[in-house]
N, C-alpha and C positions, 0 to 999 in steps of 0.2 A: 702579902703573898694577898691575908685576901680579897684587900681592899684592891687589887690590881684584879681577881677573880669578880668582883663586885662592878669593879668602870670596866672593866667589857663586859659582864652581860647587862648590863645599863649599856652600851655600845648598841651592844647584835635585837634592845628591848627598841633605842629607837631606829635603829634601822629595818625591824620589822613592825614597828606601825601603821606603818604611807603600805606597809608590802598585802594587808591586812585588808583585805572585806576590799582594795581600793577606788568600784566603778560604786564601795555606796557610797551616800552623803559621811556618812555618820562616821564614817574611816578614812572620808578621799583626802585634805587638805589637811596639814598637821594641829589645824583651828578647828578643826573642825570637835561637834561638840562631842562625840565620843576617843575623841585619842587618849583627854584628861584617863578620861577612867577606865578605858581602856589595857592603863596605864600602867594605871595600878593596881590594874586588875594581875597583871603579868611581874608586875616586882615582890610578889605576894611570895613569887616561889619558882623561876619560869625556867621552863622546858620550848624554847625551841618547838615553833608549832603546835603552839596549846593559842596563838594565838587568836587563831579561825575559831577555836574552840569560845573562848572569849565575847569576843566578839558579838560572835553567835547568842549567845548568852545575854550579853546585852543589849540586846535586840530587844528582846523582851518578856527582861525584870529589873529590878533594880540595879544598881552596882555587888551591894551588901553581898543583896543575894544567886548576881552573880557568884560571886566569889567562894559563897559556902557552895556551892554545886560544885565546882572546881575542886574546894577539898574533899569532898564531900565522898567522887566520881576520883576523885585520888587516894582515898583512903580499903573504900571498896577492894580499887584495888590492888595496893599491895594486901590488902588482906586473902578474899582472894588466894594471890600470890602462898602464903604463906601455907594456909588451910594445903595448897596442893604442893608443897614441896614443903610438908613436912607432920602433915596430918588430913594422908592417902584413905581413910575411911570415913572418916567427914567429909571426902569430898565424893568418896561416891557416891553418902545417905543424897547429900547433895544434889546429885547427879539425875540421881532416880526421882525426889518430887518437887523437880521445875520441867 
């Protein structure tokens, strides 16, 4: 079953590659320079819709930095959700600090 999920994810990534910034030269054709870089980042942990974020990052930074920026953003969202749900006092304190 996991291999079927992986195959479906790979197919979705391939489908989304050319729909992400199609008017930008880096992503307009399957042989464009940004497509393999975007593919590698999306394979890290794909969620539909994150291609636009990853593609934007790749326009301004190296592939590894774009990948780690995506990881950092995801980690921050998870941490924020955990704090809101399980540590409401800390959440309130953090809100007063911002």
